[in-house]
matplotlib code that plots the C-alpha trace (Angstrom):
import matplotlib.pyplot as plt

x = [31.6, 31.3, 30.5, 27.4, 27.8, 25.6, 25.0, 22.8, 20.8, 18.1, 15.9, 16.0, 14.0, 13.1, 12.8, 14.5, 11.7, 10.5, 8.6, 11.6, 13.8, 11.5, 11.3, 15.1, 15.3, 13.0, 14.7, 18.1, 17.0, 16.0, 19.5, 18.6, 21.0, 19.3, 19.9, 18.1, 17.8, 17.1, 17.1, 16.7, 17.3, 17.4, 14.5, 12.0, 9.1, 8.2, 11.6, 12.1, 8.8, 5.9, 5.5, 8.6, 8.8, 5.0, 4.8, 7.9, 6.1, 2.9, 4.2, 4.9, 1.5, -0.4, 1.7, 0.9, -2.8, -2.8, -0.9, -3.4, -6.1, -4.3, -4.9, -1.8, 0.0, -2.2, -1.0, 2.6, 2.0, -0.1, 2.6, 3.4, 5.5, 9.1, 8.9, 12.6, 13.0, 10.0, 11.6, 15.0, 13.3, 11.8, 15.2, 16.7, 14.1, 14.8, 18.6, 18.8, 17.8, 20.9, 20.6, 23.9, 22.3, 19.8, 22.5, 24.5, 21.5, 21.1, 24.8, 24.4, 21.8, 24.0, 21.9, 23.6, 22.6, 22.6, 22.0, 20.4, 17.2, 16.0, 13.8, 12.5, 13.9, 12.4, 11.3, 13.4, 15.7, 16.3, 18.6, 20.0, 21.2, 23.6, 24.3, 27.3, 25.2, 26.6, 24.4, 24.2, 21.9, 20.6, 19.0, 16.8, 16.7, 13.5, 11.7, 11.7, 9.7, 8.4, 8.4, 8.5, 5.6, 3.4, 3.6, 1.3, -1.3, -2.0, -5.2, -5.2, -5.6, -4.2, -0.9, -0.6, 3.1, 3.9, 2.3, 4.8, 2.3, 3.2, 2.6, 3.1, 6.9, 7.1, 4.6, 6.7, 10.1, 9.4, 11.9, 9.5, 5.8, 4.1, 2.0, -1.1, -1.6, -4.4, -4.9, -6.8, -8.2, -9.8, -7.8, -5.0, -2.3, -4.6, -5.9, -2.4, -0.6, -3.4, -3.0, 0.8, 1.0, -1.9, -0.1, 3.2, 1.7, 0.2, -3.3, -4.8, -7.8, -8.9, -11.0, -12.8, -14.7, -16.8, -19.1, -16.5, -13.0, -11.6, -14.4, -13.1, -13.6, -16.9, -18.5, -18.1, -14.3, -14.1, -16.8, -14.8, -11.5, -13.2, -14.6, -11.1, -9.4, -11.9, -11.5, -7.8, -8.3, -8.4, -11.1, -12.5, -14.9, -16.6, -18.4, -15.9, -14.2, -11.1, -11.4, -8.1, -4.9, -2.4, 0.6, 0.6, 3.7, 4.5, 0.9, -1.1, -4.7, -7.2, -10.6, -13.4, -16.4, -18.5, -15.9, -14.4, -10.7, -8.7, -5.1, -2.2, 1.6, 1.6, -1.0, -0.9, -2.6, -3.4, -5.7, -4.6, -1.8, -0.6, 1.7, 5.3, 5.2, 5.3, 9.0, 10.0, 9.7, 6.4, 5.8, 8.7, 6.7, 3.2, 1.9, 0.8, 3.2, 1.7, -0.8, -1.5, -0.3, -3.0, -1.7, -2.9, -2.6, 1.0, 1.6, 2.5, 1.4, -1.4, -0.1, 3.6, 4.9, 8.2, 6.9, 5.7, 4.2, 4.4, 3.2, 1.4, 2.0, -0.7, -3.3, -4.5, -3.7, -1.6, -0.1, 3.5, 2.8, 0.5, 3.2, 5.7, 3.2, 2.9, 6.7, 7.0, 4.4, 5.9, 9.4, 8.3, 6.3, 9.3, 11.5, 9.0, 8.6, 12.4, 13.2, 10.2, 8.5, 4.7, 3.0, 0.6, -1.7, -5.1, -6.6, -4.4, -1.7, 2.0, 2.0, -1.3, -1.8, -5.3, -5.3, -5.4, -9.1, -10.5, -8.1, -6.3, -5.5, -4.8, -4.1, -4.6, -2.4, -4.5, -6.0, -8.1, -6.6, -8.7, -7.9, -9.8, -9.4, -11.5, -14.7, -16.8, -20.6, -21.3, -18.6, -19.8, -23.3, -22.2, -20.2, -23.5, -22.8, -25.7, -24.2, -25.0, -23.0, -22.5, -21.4, -20.0, -19.1, -15.5, -15.9, -18.0, -14.9, -13.0, -9.6, -10.5, -11.5, -8.2, -6.3, -7.7, -10.2, -13.2, -12.2, -14.2, -14.3, -16.3, -15.9, -17.8, -17.6, -19.3, -20.6, -21.4, -24.8, -24.4, -20.9, -20.8, -17.3, -16.1, -16.0, -14.6, -13.7, -13.2, -11.9, -11.7, -10.2, -6.9, -4.5, -6.6, -3.8, -2.4, -5.8, -6.0, -3.8, -6.2, -8.9, -6.7, -6.1, -9.8, -10.7, -7.8, -8.2, -12.0, -12.4, -16.0, -17.8, -18.4, -14.6, -14.0, -15.9, -13.0, -10.4, -10.4, -9.3, -7.2, -8.8, -8.6, -7.5, -9.1, -9.1, -12.0, -14.1, -14.0, -16.1, -18.5, -18.8, -19.6, -22.1, -23.8, -24.0, -25.4, -28.0, -29.1]
y = [-20.3, -24.1, -24.5, -23.4, -20.3, -19.3, -15.7, -14.5, -11.2, -9.6, -9.3, -11.0, -9.3, -11.5, -9.2, -5.8, -3.9, -0.6, -2.6, -4.6, -1.5, 0.4, -2.5, -2.6, 1.2, 1.1, -1.9, -0.4, 2.9, 1.1, -0.4, -4.0, -5.9, -6.5, -8.8, -8.2, -11.0, -10.3, -12.6, -9.9, -6.1, -4.2, -1.8, -4.4, -4.4, -0.7, 0.7, -1.3, -2.8, -0.9, 2.5, 4.3, 3.1, 3.4, 6.9, 8.0, 6.7, 8.4, 11.8, 13.0, 11.6, 13.5, 16.7, 16.8, 16.2, 19.0, 21.3, 20.7, 22.1, 25.4, 28.4, 29.7, 26.4, 23.7, 24.5, 23.8, 20.3, 18.7, 16.4, 12.9, 12.2, 11.4, 7.7, 7.1, 10.1, 8.9, 5.4, 6.9, 9.0, 5.7, 4.0, 6.9, 6.4, 2.7, 3.4, 1.3, -1.7, -1.4, -1.3, 0.3, 3.3, 1.3, -1.1, 1.9, 3.2, -0.2, 0.0, 3.5, 2.4, -0.5, -3.4, -6.4, -7.5, -11.2, -11.8, -15.0, -17.0, -17.0, -19.8, -20.3, -23.6, -23.5, -21.0, -17.8, -19.4, -18.4, -20.3, -18.3, -20.0, -17.6, -17.1, -19.5, -22.2, -21.8, -21.5, -19.2, -19.8, -16.7, -16.9, -14.2, -13.5, -11.5, -11.5, -12.6, -10.2, -11.6, -8.8, -10.7, -8.9, -10.2, -11.1, -10.9, -13.7, -15.2, -17.1, -20.8, -20.5, -23.5, -22.7, -19.3, -19.8, -20.3, -17.0, -15.2, -12.6, -9.4, -8.9, -5.6, -6.2, -6.4, -3.5, -1.1, -2.2, -2.7, -1.2, -0.1, 0.4, -2.5, -1.7, -3.4, -4.2, -6.1, -5.3, -7.9, -6.4, -3.3, -2.4, 0.1, -1.7, -2.2, 1.4, 3.0, 0.9, 1.3, 5.1, 4.9, 2.7, 4.3, 7.7, 6.2, 5.0, 1.5, 0.7, -0.5, -2.8, -3.2, -6.3, -6.2, -9.2, -7.0, -4.1, -1.4, -0.1, 0.4, -1.7, -1.0, 2.7, 4.7, 3.7, 7.2, 6.9, 4.0, 5.6, 8.8, 7.0, 4.7, 7.7, 9.4, 6.2, 5.8, 9.5, 8.9, 6.1, 2.9, 0.3, -0.4, -3.4, -4.4, -7.7, -9.4, -12.7, -14.2, -17.9, -18.7, -17.0, -18.2, -16.7, -17.5, -16.4, -13.8, -12.4, -12.8, -14.0, -13.7, -15.4, -13.9, -15.6, -14.7, -16.3, -13.1, -13.2, -10.1, -9.8, -7.9, -7.8, -8.2, -9.0, -7.7, -9.7, -7.4, -9.7, -9.6, -10.4, -13.5, -13.6, -14.5, -17.1, -20.3, -21.0, -19.3, -22.4, -21.8, -25.5, -25.7, -23.7, -25.2, -22.7, -23.3, -22.4, -19.8, -18.5, -14.9, -14.5, -13.3, -10.8, -8.7, -4.9, -5.0, -7.2, -10.3, -13.5, -15.4, -18.1, -17.2, -14.6, -14.1, -13.9, -10.8, -10.4, -6.9, -5.4, -7.3, -10.7, -10.1, -9.0, -6.0, -3.2, -4.0, -0.6, 0.5, 3.5, 1.3, -1.4, 1.3, 2.4, -1.1, -1.4, 1.6, 0.1, -3.4, -2.1, -0.1, -3.1, -5.5, -3.0, -2.5, -6.2, -6.8, -4.1, -4.8, -1.5, -1.2, -2.1, 0.7, -1.6, 0.2, 1.7, 4.5, 3.6, 3.6, -0.2, -0.7, -0.4, 1.0, 3.0, -0.4, -0.7, 2.8, 5.2, 3.7, 6.2, 5.5, 7.4, 6.1, 8.1, 8.0, 11.0, 12.0, 10.9, 9.1, 9.4, 7.9, 7.3, 5.3, 3.6, 4.0, 4.5, 0.9, -0.3, 2.1, 0.8, -2.8, -2.2, -1.0, 2.7, 5.1, 7.4, 10.0, 10.6, 14.2, 14.8, 17.9, 18.5, 19.6, 21.9, 24.2, 25.1, 28.2, 26.6, 23.7, 26.1, 27.9, 24.6, 23.5, 24.5, 22.2, 20.6, 17.5, 15.8, 14.8, 14.6, 12.6, 12.5, 9.9, 11.3, 9.2, 10.7, 9.6, 10.8, 13.5, 12.4, 11.4, 7.6, 8.1, 10.7, 10.2, 12.7, 12.2, 14.8, 16.3, 17.0, 15.5, 13.2, 16.1, 16.6, 13.2, 13.8, 16.5, 13.9, 11.3, 13.6, 14.2, 10.5, 9.2, 12.1, 11.6, 15.3, 16.4, 18.1, 21.1, 21.5, 21.1, 24.3, 26.1, 24.5, 27.3, 26.3, 28.9, 30.7, 30.0, 26.4, 23.1, 22.4, 24.8, 21.7, 21.0, 24.1, 23.1, 19.6, 21.0, 23.4, 20.6, 18.5, 21.5, 22.3, 18.7]
z = [5.2, 5.6, 9.3, 11.1, 13.2, 16.1, 17.1, 20.0, 19.9, 21.9, 18.7, 15.3, 12.5, 9.5, 6.5, 5.8, 4.0, 5.5, 8.2, 9.3, 9.2, 11.5, 14.0, 14.1, 14.4, 17.5, 19.2, 18.6, 20.0, 23.1, 23.4, 22.3, 20.1, 16.8, 13.7, 10.4, 7.9, 4.2, 1.2, -1.5, -1.3, 1.9, 1.5, 0.4, -1.9, -1.3, -2.3, -5.5, -6.9, -5.3, -3.6, -4.8, -8.5, -9.0, -7.6, -9.6, -12.7, -11.8, -10.9, -14.5, -15.6, -12.8, -13.3, -17.0, -16.4, -13.9, -16.2, -19.0, -16.8, -16.2, -18.5, -20.2, -19.6, -21.2, -24.8, -23.7, -22.5, -25.2, -26.5, -25.3, -22.2, -22.8, -21.8, -21.6, -19.2, -17.1, -16.8, -16.0, -13.2, -11.9, -12.0, -10.0, -7.2, -7.0, -6.8, -9.9, -7.8, -5.6, -1.8, -0.8, 0.8, 2.8, 4.0, 5.1, 7.1, 8.9, 9.7, 11.1, 13.7, 14.8, 13.4, 12.0, 8.5, 7.6, 3.9, 3.0, 3.4, 7.0, 8.5, 12.0, 13.3, 16.7, 19.4, 19.3, 16.6, 13.0, 10.7, 7.8, 4.7, 3.0, -0.7, -0.5, 1.1, 4.6, 7.6, 10.6, 13.6, 15.2, 18.6, 20.1, 23.8, 23.6, 20.3, 16.6, 14.4, 11.1, 8.6, 5.3, 3.7, 0.9, -2.8, -5.7, -5.7, -9.1, -10.0, -10.7, -14.5, -16.4, -18.1, -16.6, -15.8, -19.5, -20.3, -18.0, -16.8, -15.2, -11.5, -9.7, -9.8, -13.6, -14.0, -11.9, -13.3, -17.1, -19.4, -22.1, -22.6, -24.3, -27.3, -25.8, -22.1, -20.4, -16.7, -14.7, -11.5, -10.2, -7.1, -6.4, -8.4, -11.3, -11.5, -10.9, -13.4, -16.0, -15.5, -16.0, -19.0, -20.8, -20.4, -21.6, -24.8, -24.2, -25.3, -22.0, -21.4, -17.8, -17.0, -13.6, -12.3, -9.9, -10.4, -10.4, -9.5, -6.0, -4.3, -0.8, -1.2, -1.5, -4.9, -6.4, -6.1, -8.6, -10.8, -11.2, -11.9, -14.4, -16.3, -16.3, -17.5, -20.3, -21.3, -21.4, -23.9, -21.8, -22.2, -18.8, -18.6, -15.4, -14.7, -16.9, -15.9, -17.5, -18.1, -19.8, -20.9, -23.5, -25.3, -29.0, -31.1, -28.4, -28.3, -25.1, -25.6, -22.8, -23.2, -21.1, -19.7, -22.8, -25.0, -26.3, -27.2, -26.2, -27.5, -26.0, -25.8, -22.0, -19.3, -15.7, -12.9, -10.0, -8.2, -4.6, -2.3, -0.4, 2.7, 2.2, 5.0, 3.0, 3.5, 6.7, 9.0, 10.6, 10.9, 13.4, 15.9, 15.2, 12.7, 9.1, 6.3, 3.9, 6.4, 7.6, 11.2, 13.6, 16.2, 19.1, 19.1, 20.2, 17.1, 19.1, 17.4, 19.1, 21.3, 21.1, 23.6, 21.8, 18.2, 16.4, 12.9, 11.6, 8.3, 5.5, 7.1, 9.8, 7.1, 9.2, 6.7, 3.6, 3.2, 3.7, 6.0, 8.1, 8.4, 9.5, 12.1, 13.3, 13.4, 15.6, 18.0, 17.9, 18.4, 21.4, 22.8, 22.4, 24.2, 27.0, 27.6, 27.4, 30.0, 32.3, 31.6, 32.0, 28.7, 27.6, 25.7, 26.1, 22.9, 21.5, 24.0, 23.1, 22.6, 20.7, 17.0, 17.4, 14.1, 12.2, 13.3, 12.8, 11.1, 8.2, 5.5, 1.8, -1.3, -4.8, -7.2, -10.2, -12.2, -10.3, -7.0, -4.5, -0.8, 2.2, 5.9, 8.4, 7.4, 4.3, 4.8, 4.1, 6.5, 9.3, 8.9, 8.9, 12.1, 13.7, 13.9, 13.5, 10.9, 8.2, 5.0, 4.0, 0.4, -1.3, -4.9, -4.8, -7.8, -5.6, -3.6, -4.8, -4.3, -6.6, -9.4, -9.0, -9.0, -12.3, -14.9, -15.0, -11.7, -11.0, -7.6, -4.6, -0.9, 1.8, 5.5, 7.5, 10.8, 13.9, 15.0, 18.6, 19.3, 16.6, 15.5, 12.1, 11.3, 7.8, 5.1, 1.4, -1.2, -5.0, -7.3, -8.5, -5.7, -2.9, -1.7, 0.3, 2.0, 3.6, 6.6, 8.0, 7.8, 9.4, 12.4, 12.7, 12.6, 14.8, 17.2, 17.4, 17.1, 17.7, 14.9, 17.2, 17.5, 13.8, 13.3, 14.9, 12.6, 10.0, 6.5, 4.6, 1.7, -1.2, -0.8, -1.7, 2.1, 2.3, 1.4, 5.2, 5.7, 3.0, 4.6, 8.0, 6.6, 4.7, 7.9, 9.9, 7.3, 6.6]

ax = plt.figure().add_subplot(projection="3d")
ax.plot(x, y, z, "-o")
ax.set_aspect("equal")
plt.show()
């Protein structure tokens, strides 16, 4: 293709990750013609370098840990994991980094895929530079949705590029376990990848600038996970800054704020995310390249009635499931505005991403797992709510003892004392990831504590922790 082509659509979606796919799904379901632009693999970060590969790597680690806590089984699973089989399992879930299946799905819903680098070149206009250098101009009658996601943010350490550090992408796609791995950071990527590579044979050192792991969760979550990582053999150091990193004869050398030199074969920086908006033409419509894009609850960008920013790029909740939720809201809002339907934009309406503010769930797939939804105690108090935290030791629940010998875990619900609804819930312990949706329903539904008494947990399951939490609140 040597000449510039022009194509008109109702909607143009910039980015074909799970967020962009879901926007396209909703707009196509509403009968709007839709183009999707993607410069890499259809399926995006989640499918190839984040959620799917990381959880495929973690599942054997967690399953072995659980099995080692079960009488009659623990002696059968004392050996090391088969690293090559674990990595092959990961490769299967990334489709070996091929996107044929996801391309087929886009085709099945009737969306047009344009491969290449897409840039805004004016209002309602996206110019796509294809792999062969040719250009297509896509115009949108109703909306352009920016769904380009985020990338790993690296610190400004001198010479870091020459070190070739790992980011989340390298950590989830590596072909072998390094002998020694330094992990910089204390968030979800840091804790999950430390868990994986320690279990696959790496000697892991975790360096955390702050006071503990998982700083956005209740403090006990990070404390329990740090204890478990240490017990597994990792070296977890909090209050530790990294001042310089070099690679000498293939060996990475990190120098801490105290002058200590720590050597490793690879180093992973898991120190935050940055929006992938630096080269998508924001300057052509008066916005700053590289910035997060502020939106209203229908995901429409402030000051631009045709532009939507969905998923990580709006910085509301950097989680795949939350981005997909936003995509469903945005797609419905685009369709409503395009067809002249009444916009249901009140809180919890069909066109308002209300859960972004009050009911965001998250699971950290470490051993033990950590799962939370809504506000932590500190966040609820900072927001001005009059609240009470109710804590329960999960080991006191019969189902937990049956799940694993020596079960260790903790649960907390944060109760609004004025409305008697839950502002937040946190679970930490083996298997708790499957508990969090019940908490999400309670928080999003603003279910009164008095009604939760009538939601009877099955015996003997770990879910009986709900009864223990309610009893503790009643008796406090």
